[in-house]
N, C-alpha and C positions, 0 to 999 in steps of 0.2 A: 504494500500500500504506500502510495507516495504522499508527500506533504501537500501537494495540490489537491489530491482526493480528500484527505482529511480536512483541509481548509474548506473545501466546498461542502463537505458533510456538516461541519460545525456551523458554517454560515447558514445552511438551510435549517438546521436544528434551532438556531437562534431566531431566525425569522418566523418559523412556525410556532415555536413556544411563546415568543413575544406576542404574536398575533392572538394566540389563545388567551394570554394574560390580558391583553387589551380588550378582547371580546367579553371575557367574563367580568372585567371591571365595568365596562359600559353597560352590560345587561344588568348588573347589580345596581349601578348608579341610576339607570333609567327606569327600572321596574323592580324595586326592592320588595314591594308587597307581593308581586306575582311570584318571585323566586321563593319568598318565605312560605307562601301558601302551598306551592308545589312540594317543597321540602318538608313542610309540617306533616304531611301524610306519612312520611317515613321516619321522621325524628321528632318526637313530641317535646320540643323545647320552646322556651319563650322567644319572642322576637329579639329582645336584647341579647340573649345568649347566642342566638343564630347570627346576629350581626357581628358579634365579637368573634365567633368561630369562623365566619366567612372572611372577615378582614385578616384574621390570623392565617387562614389558608392562602389568601392572596399574597400576603407578605412572605410566607415560606416558599411559595411557588416562585415569586420574583427572585428570591435569593438563590433558589435552585437553578433558575434560568441563567442568572448571572454567573454563578460559580461553575456550573457544568456545561454551559453552552457558550456564553459570550466570552468568558476569560480564555478557554482553550482556543477559540476562534482568533482572538486578538493575538495570543501567543504564537499561533501558527502563522498569522500574517507577519509578525515581527521576524520570526526565524526563517520564513520562506523567502 
């Protein structure tokens, strides 16, 4: 596997995962009640707890995207 292949792989991973992060954030910001009503059927928690869990999930996902996708891509760009 070449550096160019790895660079392209991490670039697309970063683009796709960042797109998912933006999509989930926009959906939650534009329709929080809809998201809560849909998830309330599966998880019986209060709206405040749900909001806290959802923002925590978004934060952890953002860190994972940065650490496991964006940083390796930037490193490969530097050494390539």
